[in-house]
Every structure is written in C-alpha cells, then in structure tokens.
N, C-alpha and C positions, 0 to 999 in steps of 0.2 A: 616554688610554693612557699619558701621561707619568707619572701616579701609579703605574701598575702597574710601569713601568720603574724608578722609584725604589724601589718595594717590593722588586723583584728585587735591586737593588743593596744594599739593606739586608740581605737574606739573605746576599749574598756577603761582606759585611764582618763577619758574625757569627763567633764563635769556632769553632775546629774541632770542639770537643766538641758545641756546640749544633747546628752544621751536620750532624754525624754523626747526632745524635739526631733532628734534623728529617728527615734523609734516611731513616733507619730508619722513622720515623713515616709518611713519605710512601709508603714501600714497602709497608707493611701497611695503609695508610689505608683503602682501600675494601674490604679483605678481612676486616676485623674484624667479628665477629658476636657479638651479645649474645643472651641468652635472652629470648624473647618474653614479654611480660606474660601472666599466666595467662588473662586475659580474652580473649586472641586465640587460645588453643589450639584452640578449636572451629573457627575459620576454618582454621587450619593443617591440622587433621586432615581438613577437607573438601576440600582442594585435591588435584588430581591429582599424582602423583609428579613429573612433569615440571615443573609449575608450582612446586611446593614447592622443587625443586632450583634452578630459576632464581631464585626469590626469595631463597634462602639463599646462593647463590654465583655467580649469573650477573649479567648486565648490570643487571637491576632492583635487585639488592642494591647494586651499585657506585653506581648513581645515587642510591639512597636515602641511602647513607652520605655521598656527596659533597654532596648538597643539604642534608642535615641538618647537616653540619659547617659549610657555608658560611653558613647562616642561623641558626646557633646564637646565641641571645641576642637575635635580632631581634624576637621576639614573647614575651609573657609565658608562663610555664609554666601548663599547664592539666591537671593530673593527673586531676581528676574527669572531664573531657571525654574524655581518651584512654581512661580505663577504661570509661566508658559506651559509647564508640564501639566498643571491643573487644567488649563484650557484645552490642551490636546486630549487628555484622558476623558474629559467631559464631552468633547466632540465625538470621540469614538463610542462612548457609552450611549450616545443619542442615535446610533445607527442600528436599526432593528435587525439588519442582516447578521450582525455579529453579537447583538445583545437583545435577543427577543424576549418579550415578556412571558411569564408563565401563563399557560392556558390549558384548556382541556386536552389538547393534543399531546401534552406530556403528563397530564393527570397525576400519576404517582409521584413524579419527580418535580412537581410544580415549584416546590420551595428551593430547588437546586438549579433551576433554569436561569440562563443568562450569563453574561460575562462575569468572571471572577475578579472583581476589583476590590476584594476584601482587604488585602494588604495595603492598597493605596488609601482606602477610606480610613483604615485603622491608623495609618501614618498621618493622614490629614487631620484626624481628631486627636493627635498626640503631640503636635508641635512641629516646627520647621526642621528640627534635628531628625525627627523620625522620617520626614519626607526625603531627606538626603539618604537615610538608610534604605528607603524604598528604591531610590535611584540606583544605589549600589546593588540591591537585590536583583534588579533587572539586568545589570551589567554581568553579574555572575551567572544568572540563569541563561543569558544569551549564549555564553561560550561553554559552560560546564554542565554536565548532566546532573541529575538530582543528588545522588550520593556524593559526587565530587563537590558540588556547591555547598551541601550541608557540612561536609568535612572542612571546607574553607571557612564557613561561618563559625564552626566550633573552634577552630584554631584562632580566628580573629578575636573571638570573645575572650578566650583564655589569655592570649597575648596582650590584649588591651588591659585586662585586669592586672596582669603582671607589670605592665608599663606604668599604670597609675600607682600601684603599690611601690614601685621603685622610686617614682617621683616623690611620693609621700615620705619614704625612708630617707631620701636625700634632703628632706627639710623643706620642700616646696609647699607653699600654701595653696591648697586646693579647695574648691567649693565643696560644701558638705553634700550637695546633690550628686556630685561626681563620685565622692567617696562612698556614698550609700549605693550608688549604682553597681559598685563592685561586689556588693553583698547580695545582689539580686541573682537568683538562679534561673537560668534559661536552659531548658533541657534540649537535648539533641532532637527529640521528636518535635518539639515546638519550632525549632529552627527549620526542620524538614517541611513542616506545614507552611511556614512563612515563605520558604523558597517555592513550594508548590503553587501558592497563590500568584506569586510574581511570574512564575513560569507559564501559568495558564493565561495570565494577562498578555504576555508577549505574543502568544499564538493568536489571541483575539485581535490585538493591535496590528500584528503583521497582516492579517486578512483585511482589516479595515483600511490599511495604508499600503495595499498590495502593490500598486503601480509605483509609488515613490520608493517603497522599500526595495522592490526589485531593481530599480534603476541605481539605487545606492549600492546594493550588493554587487551589481555588475562592475562598478568602479572598484569596490573593495577587492573583488576577485583578481583584479589586475595588479594588485599591490603585493609587496613582500615586506611587511612591516610588523615588528613585534610590538606588543602592548608595552613592554619594557623588558630589560634583560636580567632582572633580578628574579631568581627562582625561589627566594624565601617568601613564604605565603604572606606573612603580615606586612613586611615592608613593600613587597611588590604590589599587593592589593591596595594598600594605603596610598602609594604613589599614583597608581592608575586612577583611583577614586578622585584624589585631589586634582590631578591633571585634567581629567574629563570634566569635572564640575566647573573648574575655573575657565577652561577654554570655551565650553558651551555657554556659560554665563556671559562671557565677553561677546560671543557671536550674537546672542540674543540682544545684547545692548547695541549691536551695530559695529562692533570693533572687529576688523579682519584678523584672522588667525592663519598660521602656517603650520603644516604638519611636517615635523622633522624627526623621522625615524621613531615615532611614538604613536602607536595605533590606538591608544586609549581614547583619543578624541572621537575617532570613527566608531569605536565600540560604544561609547556613550550615545552618540547620535542615533545609531541603529537600535539601541536598547530603549531610548526614550522617544523615538519616532519624531524627531525634530530634524528639519531638512533645510539647512542654510544653502545658499548658492555656492557652487564649487568652481574653482579654477584648476583644471587638471593639466599639468605640464607634461606633455609628451614631446614629439618633435616640434609641435607648436602648441600654444596655449589653447585649451578648449574649455569653454564656459558651459556649465551645466546649471540651468536655472530651474530650481524647484518651486520658486515663488511661494514659499511658506510664509503666511501672514504673521506668524509668531516670531519671525526673525526680523529685526529692525534693518532698514536699508544700510548697506555697508558691511553687514555681517557675512563676509565671504571667507570660505576656507580654501586655501591654496594647497594643492596636493601634487607631489612629484611621484611619478610611477617608479618606485624603487623595485628593483629586481635583483635577486641573488640566485643564480643558477645552481649553486651548491645546496641551498636549503630546499628541501622537498616540501616544506610547509608554505602554502601560498595564502594570500589575503592578509588579514590581521590575525596574528597568532600569539599564543601565550603559553609559556611553559612554567609549571610550578611543581615543587616537590611537596607532595601531600603526606604529612606524617600522621594524620588522623583518619585516613580512609579505611584502614584495616586494623583489626585487633592486634595482629602479630606481624612482625617483619619490619624491614627497613622502610623509610619513606619511599613512596612510589612517585616517580617522575611522570607527569601527565602533560601532554601537549594537545592543545585544541586550536583550530583555526576557524575563524568566522567565514561562512560561505562554503565550508568544506565539511567538517565534522558536525557543525551546529545546524546544518540546513535541514529543512523539511520540504518535501516535494509532494506533488500530486501523483496519483497512480499513473496518469498519462505520461508524466515526466519519468516515472520509474521505467516505463516501457522504452523510453528513449535511452535510458541508461542501459537497458537490456540490449539495444542495438550495438552499443559500444562493446559490451561484454561478449556478444555473439561474434563480433569481428575478431576478437582475441581468440575465442575458442575455435573458430574456423581456420585460424592461422593464415598462411600465405595463399591458400586457395580462396579464402574470403577477401584477399587483397587488403582491404582497409575498411574503415567504418563508412566511408562514402560509398564504396562499392556495395556494402551490405544494405545501406539505406536505399540505394538505387535499385537493388534487387527486389526488395519488397514493394517499392513504389511501382516498378514495372509490373509486378505481379498484380497489384491492385488495378492498374490501368488495363491489364489484360482482362481481368474479371469484368470491368466496366464495359469493355468492348464486346464481350460475350453477351452481356445482358442487353446492350443497346443494338445488337446485330439485327439489321433488317435485310441484309443482302444474303442471308443464309450461308455466311462464311463458316459458321460454326454449326456443329450438329445439334440435334435436339437433345441428345444425352449430355453434351457439354453444357448446354444452357440449363438443363434441369439440375445438374450437379452444382453448377456455379450458383444458381439461385438458392439451392439448399445450403451451400456453404455460407453465402452472404446473409441468409436468414438467421443464422446463429451468430449474431454480431459480436458475441463475447469469446468466440473461439480464438485460439492463439494465432492463427493465420491472419484473421481480421485485425486483431490487436496490433500485430507488428506492421501490417499495412497502414493502419491509421497512425502508428508511431512514425513511420517513414513520411507520411503526408504532413505530419506535424513538424517535420524538419524542412521539407521542401516547399509546401504550399502555404507559407506564412510570411509575415513581414520580416524585414532584415533584423529588427531587434529581437523578434521571437526566434529567428534562426540562430542568432548569437547565443541565446539561452540554451536552445536545443543542442547546439554543437558543444557547449560546455558540459552538458549532461552526458553526452556521448563520450567525451573525453574522461569524465569521471568513471564511466563504465569501463573504459580501456585501462585506466590507471589503477583504480581502486576496486573495480568490480570484476577483475579477471576470473574469479571463481564464482561469480553470481549464478551462472547457469550450470556449471559443473567445474570440478577441479581441473586446473591446467595439468596436462600430462595424462589425463584419463579420458580424453576425447577419442572415441572410436572412429575409424575411417568412415563408417557408414553414417555418422552424424554430421560430417562436414558438408556445409551448404545443403542441409537437409537430405543428404545422400545423392544429390543430383550430379555431383562431380564423378560419380560412379557411372561409367559409360554403359554398363549392363542395365542400369536403371534408366538412364536418360534416352538412349537410342530407341528403345521401343516406344517412347512417348512422342518422337518426332513424326511429323505428318508426311510420311512417305519415304521411300528408299533414296530418292535424290537428295533429300536433306541429310540423310545419314551418310551417304557417300561424300557429300561436300564437307561435312563436319570432320570425318576421318581424314580427308585429304588436307584440310586446314591444319589439323594437328601435326601431321607428318611434315608439312611445309614449315611449320614453326620450329620443329625440332631439327630440320635440316638433314633428314635421313636420305640415304641413297636408295632410290626407289627400285633399283634393279633386283633386289631380293624381296620385294614386298608386293602384295596383291590384295585386293579387297574382294571378299565374297559377301554378297548381299542377297536378300530374299525379296522378290517382288511382292509376294503374299506370304508373310511369315506364318509358319505353322502348316503350310500346305506343301506337299511333296512336289519336286521337280519345278520349283519356282526360283531356284537359286541361279544367280548370274554373277559375273565377275567384272571387275573394273580395275584399270591401272591406278596406281597410287599417285604417281607423278607423271607428267606428260612425257611422251616418248617421241623421238625424232622420226619423221617420215619425209621421204624425198618429194619435193613439190614439183608439179608439172609447169608451174609458172616461173618465169625468169625475172630477175630483178633488173634495174636500170643498166647494170653492167653485163646483162645477158647470161648470168650464171643461175643455174638451178640450185637454190639453197634449201636445206631441209627446214621443215616447220615442226613445231611441237604440238602434239595433240594427245588427248586421252583416248584409250581404247576400252571398248566393252566386248565381252565375250558372252554370247547368248546362244541358246539351244537352236539346233538346225530346224527342229519342228516349228513351223510358223515363223521362220527367220525373217522373211521379207516384211511381213506385217509388223513384227516386233521391232525390227530395225527402223521402219518408217515411224513408229511411235516414239522412237528415241532421237529422231532427226533434229528436234529442237535443241538438244544438248550440244550439237556440233561435234560429237565424238564419233570416232570411227568404230563401227560395229563389225565384229568378226564372229563367224560361226564356231561353236565349240567342236573341235575335231575329236575323233575317237581316242580315248585314253589321255586327252589333254588335261582334263580335270576330273578327278574321281575322289570321293570321300572315303575315309577309312572308318572303322567302327567308332573311333573316338571323334565326336563332333568338333573337338578342339584342333583337329588336324586335317590337312588336305594332301592328296597325292597328285602331283602335276607331272604330266608327260611320263607317267608310270615309273618314275624314278626319284623325283625330288619330293621330299616330305616337307610340308609347310605346317607350322603350328601358329596358334593365335598369338599375336603380339599384344593387341588391345582391341577393345570393342565388345560387341555382344554376338557370339556365334549364331544366336537364334534370329537375329535381324540383319546385322552388318558388322563386319570385323576386318581388321587388318591382319594378314597372315605374313609370316616371315619364313624364309627358307631355313630349315634346320642347320645348325652349326654356323648361322650368321649372327647369332645373338651376341657373339663376342666382338662384333664390328661396331659397337656403340649404340645398338638399339635398346630402347627402354620399354619394358612391357607395360609400365604405368605412366601415361603421359602427364599425370599430376606431378610426378617427381621433377619434371623439367619445366614446370609452370606453363606448359603449353596448352593447358585447359583449366579454366577457373571460373569463378562466379560471373565475371564479365561476359563470358561466352553464353552462359545460361540466361543472363539478363537480356542479351542481344536476341537470343532465340525467342524469348517471351515477347519482346518488343516487335519482332517480325511475325508474330502469331504462328510460329513454327512448331509449337508444342501442342499436343492434344490435351486440352484442359481437363477433360474427364479423367484421363489416366494420371495426370498430375495430381488432381485432388484425391483420387483413390490411393495414390502413393502416400500423400500426407496423412490420410486417414489410417492406413495400415502401419505407418511409422509409429503410431501411438500405442500399438498393441504389443506391450512388452511386460505385462504383469506376470511375475513368477507364480506358477500354479501352487496353491496351497500355502502361500506365505503371506502373512499379515504385516501391517506396518509396525506393530509392537515388537516383532521378533526379527525384523529385517534390518541389517546394517550393511555398511559398505564392505565389511570383511566377510560376513556370512554368505553373501551371494556367490562368492567364489567357490563355495563348497556344496552348492545345491545339486550339482550333477547335471548331465545332459538331458535326463528325462524330465527335468523340471523347468529348465531355462534354455531357450535357443540363444546361445551366446553371441551369434552374429547379429541378430536383429532384435532380440527381445530384452536382453539384460543390460546391454551397454549403452542404450539410448538415453542417457541421462539428460542431455540437452532438451530433447523433446519432453522428457518427464518434467523438467523445470518449467518449460513453456506451458505445458498443460496445467501445472499447478498455478502459474501466474494467471492463467485464464480463469481458473476456479476462484482465485482471490479477487480478480476483477469483478466477477459476478457478485461478490459481496460488496465491494467498494463502489460500484456504480449506483448502489442504493443509499450511499452515504455522502450526499453532497456536502462539500466543505471540509471533508476529512483529509488529513495529510498524513504522510508517511515519513518515518525517519530514514534518511538516506543510508544509515549504517546497516540496513538489511542486506546491502549488496556485498557485504564482506564474507558471506558464506553461501554455498549453493542453496538454491531454493528447495531442492528435493531433500535436503538434509534436515529441514525443520520438522518438529514433531507434528505440526498441523497437517503436513503432507501425508495423510494417513492412507491414501489409496495409490495404487501404482498403475493407473490407467483410467480410461473413461468408463463411467457407468454404462451398462447396456442401454443402447439408444436405437431408435428407429431410423431408417434411411440408410442409403448406401455409404454415407459418410459418418456413420455412427462413431467411429474412432476419433473424429474431429470435434464432436460435440463436447460441450463444457461439462466437466465432472462436477457434481453437486457435493458441496461440503455439508456434513451434518452440523448440528448446532454446536457441539463441543469443539470440533475442528475450526469452525468459523470464529468462535471466541478466542481460541488459541492463535489463530491467524492474525486477528486484530491486535491482540496483545503484542505479538511479535512486531508487526508493522508500526505500531505506535511507539514502541520502545527502541526498536532496532536490534535487540539482542535477547529479550526475555523469551526463552524457548520453553513454553509450558506444555506439558502433555495434555492432549485433549480430554483424557478421562478425568483430569483434575477439574474440568469445567462442567461436570455432569449436573451440578445443582446451581450453577451460576445463572442468574437472570439478567445481570447487567454488569458492565465494566466501565469504571470511571477513571479517566486519566487526562491530564492536561486540561483543555477546555472542552472536553467531550464526555458525554455519557452514552455508551453504546448499549442499547436495550434490545432484548429479544422482542421481535416485532409483535408476537402474539400478546404481549403485555399491554400494547398500546392500540388495540383494535377490538372490534366486536368479536366475541368468541365464535360466532357463526362463520367467520372468515377463516379459511384454511391458508396459513402462511407457509412459505417454503422454509426448510430447516436452516438455510443460510441467510435468511432475512433478519437484518438488524435495523434499528432506527437510531440515528444520531441526534442527540439533544445537545444543544450548546449549553454547557454548564459543567459542573462537577460536584462531588460530595465533600470537597474540601480536604481530601487526604493526599499525602504525597505518593508518588509512584503510581502503580496500577492497583486499583481497588476492585476486587471481585465481590459483587453483592450476592449473598446466598440467603435463602429463607431459613427460619428456625425449623428444627424438627418438631413435628406434632403441634402445629399452630393451634392457638386457643380459639374457642367459640363461646360467645355469651350463651348462657343457659336461659331458657324460658320455661317457667312453671305455671302452675294453676293461678298464681297471683296476678297473672295478666289476663284473666278471663274477661275483664270488662272492656278490653280493647281488641279482642279476637272476635271478628264478626263472621268470617267465612261465608260471605255472600255468594250467591250463584253467579257464575260467569255469564255476562250478557252479550259477549261477542265484541264489545267496544275496545278499540285500540287506545290505551291510555298509558301514561307514565306515572305510576304511583310511587316511584322511588327517586324523585327529584332531589330529595335531601341527602342522598347517598354521596359520600365523598371518600377518596382514597388518600392515605397519608403514609409517609415513609419515615421511619426512625431506625436507630441503630442500637444494638447492645454492645457490651464491652468485649464480646468474643471477636477477636481480630488476629487469627493465626497467620504466620508467615507461610508463603508458598515457596518451596525450594525449586529453583529453576536452573541452577548452574553451580558455579563454584561457591564455596563457603568461606567464611572468615571476614567478610565485609562488615563494617559497623552498622551500615544502613541497609535494611532490606528494601526491595523494590516492588515486590508483589505481595499483596495481602488479601486474605478472605475477610469479609466484614459481614457479620450476621445482621441482616436487614429485615425489619418487620414492616411488611405491607399490611396496613390495617384499614378496615372499612368502618366508617362512622355514619350514623344516621342522625342528621341534624345536630351534629356535635357529640353524639353519644357513641361510644365504642360498641361495635357489633362483633367483629371477629378479626383474627389475623389470618393472612392468606399465604398459601403456597401455590401460586398461580400455575407455574410450569408443570408441577406434578399433576394438578387437576386437569390441565388442558391435554396432557398426554393420554388421559383416559377418556377423551371426548369422542373417540372413534365410535361411530354408530349412534351417537347421541344427537347428531345434526340432522334435522329432518329436511334435507335438501333434495329429496327424490324428485327428479324432473317430471315424473308422471303425475305427481300430486298437483303440480302447477300447470303444466302444459295441457293436460287433458281435462282441465276443469271447465264444466259447462254450467255451473250453478251461478245464478244471478246474485245470490246472497248466501251467506253461511248460517244455517240454522243450527245453533249449538245447544238448544234447549234439551234435545233428546240425548245429548252426551253426558248430562249430569256432571258438569265441570264446576269446581269451586274456584272462586276468584281469590287470589292472594294479593293484597294491596299494602302490606306493611312487613317490616322485618320480623316483627313478633309473630305474624302469621306464617312467615316462611320458616322461621326457626322452630316453630311448633306446628308443622303442616297438618292439614286434614287427612283423614284416612283414605278418602277417595282421590281421584285424579284432580289436579288443580292447575290453574293457569296463573302464572306470576306476571303481572302487567308492568313491564318496564320498556314499553315500546319507544324505540328511537334513542334510548339512553345506553350507549355501548358500555360505559364504565360500570353502570349499575348491573347490566347483564353479565359482565365479566365477574363482578363480585358475587352475584347470585349463583352463577354456574360453579365457581370455585368453592363457595361455602356449601352448596348442595352436594358436591362430590365429596367434600371433606366429611359431610354428615352421612355419606352413603345413601343419599336419595337417588331415585331413578330420574335424573335430570334429563330433559329432552329440549333441545333448542329449536325454536321455530324461526324460519326466515321471514323476510318482509312480506313476500307473496306466499300466502299459505291459506289453503281452504280446509276448514275443519270438516266439512261434509265429505270432501274427497278423501281426507285422511281416515275418516270413520269407515268409508266404504272399502278402502284399499289396504287397511291394516288388518291382517289376519290374526295376529297375536294380540289379544286385548290384555293390557296390564296397567295397573295404576301407575301414573307418572306425574312428574312435576314439569309442566310445559312452561318454558320461559318465553314469553311472547313480547 
C-alpha cells in the first residue's frame, strides 16, 4: 500500500493544469462510451431494452471502462479475436431458443427475459481493452465458481494497481489514463455482478453450441494438462490470459498452433466458443474437423493426449492459492478441472451418474456398473414383454400392475430403466458420454445415494439378493430348485450332507417334497462298449406315498428318479428352520426360504466349509437376477409389490426438521422397524430423485451442477418427507412423492448451485428464483388464476435479474393500493351487466422493480467474503395505461383462492339454457380499475375475458382489499348458477 500512497503524492505534486485535466478525465472516466464494433451489433439488437441500457450507462458499463483502462497494455492486442468473438456472440444472440424475446408468457419478467449479454455489450461500448477483459471474465467463469472468480478479480485489481504504482515509483513514464485508472474504485459487489453476467452468458452459449461444445469437452476429458503451474493468482492468471489470447488470435489468422503442457489455449476456446480443427495425437493422428467459419484455413491446433496417472485431476485443470476468498485464515488452495468440477448436466444425465453410484453402493453383489445397467435394462425389457403379451404368458394381475407402474413415468423404477436405455440404446458417441457420467458416479458420487459403509444388506440389488425375498417371486418350485442347486454347484459343496425341501403349493399343508442337491450315483442297467455297467449320476426326488404314481408321472419330464417317502424318513420339528431325517439326523436351513424352498444341512456339518449366506462366496449376485428376468422366470406382480413396499420406511411421528442421521438410532423399536424401514436410505434417495425429476421435467433447458453428487440425496433439506404421499393403487409406495412449493424451490436452488442447502421454510414467501441464465417462477404467477397448478410446478424463463449467486424474489409486506375517492365520480358509470363477454382491461400491464432490501440467506459455513444466496424485495406492480394501480402479493392472494373458483361441473354439464338471461340477477358491470377499486354495493361482474394477466391482477388486488372475489371459468352459465346457488351473497365476479 506504500506504493499507492507514493503514487497519490505524485499526483498531488503535478502542475495545476495537469491536475485539472486529470480531474476532468476522472470525472468522465467511466461514463465515456464508444461505438460498438459492427460485429457486436447483432448482440446489441438481441438484448432487452433494460439490459442494453445497463450495458451502455449502468454499473456494467462503469466496470468495463474501469477494468479496461486499468489493464490497458497488460496483454497483446488481438483484433482478429475480438472481431471473431463479436460475430460468434451475435450468431448466438440470433437464436430464439436461447435468446427468446420478452412476451406475455413471461409478463412480470418481460424486462429480464433473454440472454444476458450485458457484460459483452458493456465491453463492446467501452473499447477493445474492455473486450479483452470480457474474454478473461469468461475464462474465469468457466472454471471457477462465483465467489472464487470474484476473489480472483479482487486480487487482480489490487495487484495490478500495486504493479502500476511500483512502475511509477521506479520512474517509468506512464500514460495519465493508466495512472488515473488506479484511482478508480471497483467494489467487490460490482465485480461479482460482472462475473455473474459472464457466467450467465456461458450457459447460454453452451446450449447454443451444444454439439461442438460437447465434442470439444470429450477431447479435453482425455487430457491431463494444467493451465499453468504457477499458483500465485496474479502471475498465473495473467500468463493464462496472454497465452490464450495470443494462441487463439493466431488460430483465427490461420496459423497452426501446438499445445505443449499448457491448457490455457483449450480453456480459452471452450470459454469463447471458437472451434478450430484439431489434430489429436494418440497411437495415430486423428483429425477432428469442426468446420468453424470464423477460423481461417490452416488454423489447426495439434494436441497430444498427455496422461499422468499420479494426478487425480483430469482434463484441463488449474490450481490457485486464493488469499481473498475468506475474511480470516490462510490463503485457500483451490483446484478446478474443466469437464469435471465445472460441468453442468441434464437431469437425465444425473440419473446415469446415479447408476454409477448405485454400483458402488451395491458392492460386489452389484458386480460393476455394466451389470447394474444391464439389470435395469432387463427390467425394462421384461415390462415391455408383459405389456405386449398376446400369448397369455403373463397373468392378468401381472399386466395390470405393470401398466400401473409404467403409467407413473416419473417413479424411480422407470427413471432408472430409462437411464439404462440411455446407455445402451444410443449411438456410440452418446454411449461414450454416458459411460463417462457413470464413471463420475463411481469415482466422485460414491455417497450420492447413501454414505458408503451405511448400506444395509436389504438395500443391495433392491433386496433381491436376499433369497427369502427372491425365491417366492420365482414361477414355480422347479425354478427354485434349479436356483438352489446352481448356487451349491458354484460353491463346490459336498452334497452328502445337504438336501432341498420345497413346497409344491407354498402355504398349503402336506405339499412339501424333497430333492437332492447334487446328482447321486445309480448303477446303470446298460453296458458301455467294454461291457461294463458303469454308474450314472441323477437327481432324486422324494414325494409322498399318497398319489405317488400320478405325482411321479407328472415329474417324469425332469428325468429325475422319484422315490416315495418312507415312514420316519422326513419329519419336521416345531422350528420350521429344521428337519428331522430318519428319526435321528437333525438338519437346519443353510440358505433359502423355508416357506418355499431351502437347502438344509446336517447339524454339526457347518464346520465342513458350508456358508449359510451364498452372497458371501459371490455365488449369487445381480447377474443371476438379470438372467431370471430375461428368462421371464420372475412373477412380475410380486416383484413390483416388493418395490412398492421397499419405499415404506417413514419413521412414525418424526418430521424432516427434527430427523438427523444420529437421531434415528435412538427412536426405539416401537417407532422404526430397523430391518426394513429405517435403513433403506438408497431407496429414500431414489424416491427423492423421482420427486425432483417431477419438478425438472417441467423445466426444459434447465441444467444441474454435477457437484450435487458429493452428498447423499436424502441429506438435503429439501428432502422433507420420508416416503411416498398416500396414493391410490396397489403400487402406491412407488408413486412419486409430491414436493410442496417451499421444498421445490429449495431443491432447485441446490441443483443449480450444487451445494446451497436452503431450508424449505426459508422459501415460504419466495415467488421466483434467479440464477445463471434462468428465472424459476412459481407457475401460478404466469397463468390464469382459474387454473389450479401443482405445488411443485415452476416455469423456467431464460434470463435473470442481473444479480450474482442465487436471488430469491420476495414481495413486500402490506403492498400498497391506489385509493379512489369521490373525485372520480365523473368516470364511475356502474352500468348494468348485459351478459357480453368483453375485455375492458386491455391497458393493464405488470411490472417488476426492486427495493434496496437485500438480506443474505445463511445456508452453510460462515466467513466467506462473498455471499451466494440473497433475498431481494421485489415489487410486482400493476399499471393501467401507464398509471400505477397497486402493488401485488400474488402468492398470498392465490393461497386464499380455495372456494372462490366457480368450476362446479354441475353448473356447466347440466346446462340446458340456450342463452343466459342475466337481467334478473341485477349485476353491475365493472369496466375500469377505478370502478374496481371503488366497487358498487351490489354484486358486480368485472369484464376481463381472455386476459389472464389482468384477471390475475384483479383477483390479487380484490383479495388484498378483502372483496368477495369469485372467479368464473370460460364455460359458465349465469342462469344455472342462479338456480343452483343456495347461499345468495354479494360478490365480485371476475369474468
């Protein structure tokens, strides 16, 4: 800081003329505006009016001017790059899918709709140096999160000022513009907003260039290259900035470049969405042709696939020591890798990550990720066969339950089936992406579904590796016998001490029979070529004497020798787990299900190497179950009922707010069934994912931070319920749990950020959430109030409110309403309602503005310099032909709409009137806001037919004024309503 003090002293000693000139320059410094290069005009024309104004004269413009002046001369000029970048951003801004115009569909948020190119246009209107600043902003936003990038910017500004001061102290002649730039103040909040705009643009451009961006990221994922090896923020960032600018400038000019252990070039290309042809050197040279018209012929980048097995960071990675990230403590070393920490994925891709995580949770019984994928793929194929069955292979109950399961497309079973199909039934390039996502789940998402080491045996392979669960599902005793024999054969047991007891008709008395476990020798009557009678191996069955011949004949197809059970040969004891054979040998269950089929071993033989749990010897695993499903050997109805009951584990009397991983251990046996209800955390997480998918399937284009996989799904605050809501049908336990509005917003905040764990009750007054390039709005704010929306329904608007991090929009308390007094007598007509459907409120419009109330939301650890989640008091105001009418609290008003919607089916369906005669009802027509704000004493009809936004405003203002507001649907008969309404009361009918 001593250097800056000396620099200030140097200014003080300057001549009066120079000081005056400098003062004038300082006064106009950040207000100067230049004409944007023609290449950027397409972007400027594609911005909303509000964004363009902010970029040309607001805070973003001031920041661009100040940063551009401060870093002028710090990096080489790159005219071709700035021109190419302008053409690329203008191309992207011209794509309606990523940059839609504001329209009535977004009404309240119309000024904030569309791509956030504010920082780009601010730079374009501030000079070429500012455009290079914008390019650096994209590079930092690509790899670092918001607080980290802001910390880097803060350090860059301070270090740059120190550098200039040092040069001045050393006697170097510096331009006065550069000296004055050191006196400009740039707050940390301004830097955060600047970064947020660049970050939002990256998401927009990534979606616009999805195909080429994905191809480039696949190549980057195969690398192991640092941006550079300098961990000092200022020198490392400056080196990366210069390297990337110069290299991409040369590529655009058509000059080939080579990547030598410096990932800054690829970081720049991915951040600026420029795609030169690549020559990738593996065992042989492989050309990747992007055919980007902005790159001149000859601009080819040669890349070697560098790999370092010791380094766990893959792709292009960067390590920096951030001294400005927290208020207190030593500098924090942070590492980020492109394609790993910086990736955003779709919800469907998140489910593929879950397949990888599931393979880890299931351990060796799950075999590997391929086996888990094949398991769910086979399950989906089995369901298809059931639904397409024309040969009556499957029972009617199997078909009914399968159709019920498939009708709930968002349940966790269907989601995992579709995830598996997204790995197998796709092109080779899509398979490569899917396999990478699965590997991410294996390596980085081990705890995504539950913490490793806390997986209960009943959770592994959905509990199907438990023979007591699986055997009753098999279609008949022969399949059960064959499965038990296969397990024994794999383990290499000596069958002399083993026997199988099975039931022909489980649950019925005297239907038990017995079978050998391994084939036994029998002397053959046939001679071989040498004339010797050699023994043969065959299985035996022991069946009851009663009906022996008929029963033996029915088993002839097995080729096994049937023997009658002699007296005392087999007899049960009181414990069903044991058998008494030949009145002396006691056998006990080794494994299986005593109620259907089990292997028994002679007592005192357990020390001969027998294992009571075949899972311990890997003799029975997920591949066996997959094979059984492929052979249609499992009863599908029982399988689905098992899945449904596996979800029923909600502890009685325990809510989400007081339930933690430690507390559940002390609930006691009366509250939790510890075997089946409390420990099923994998199924809990899968059910929660299904609930989240229910939200995201209504948000096309929304992406998710891959960092959500670092903690178990069930540990997040939005996971407020511990099971499915009560649902109809036999498979109610599989139905998707419905999140309430508060939990839905908490869920979206988490998936957007990857780590912001906000308690749902914090969201009680939140009407919208703005982050990145998205505004997530409660659906009821964007539709006619007659429509009943689900509590989890949000609408995604492409855009943002221009704030960093996550902004939660809340209404003010006690919103204001314009008063109407007797002075308006000359415009209050109160005409009689003539029954005509008209819209008298076409001049009504909604507007959004913000107050300075902007508190921070605490969601985790403290001490960071930059907060990530904020409340923002947001005023939704209604105007009538430009004149303010009222401010609205829409959510609170809509919560009291119950009973105010006149959607009774009888009123419509039973109508026999040719026309509605309303003269007898003595209704007054309300055709202006003045008449609505000062309503007549009698019942009235507010005519805003077909104008959903005006109806929304009228309902909200009416409820805020405590009027008896009643909403009429499109099909509505006044005569029927008059006849069928028993309680007559004055009301304001919004028609």
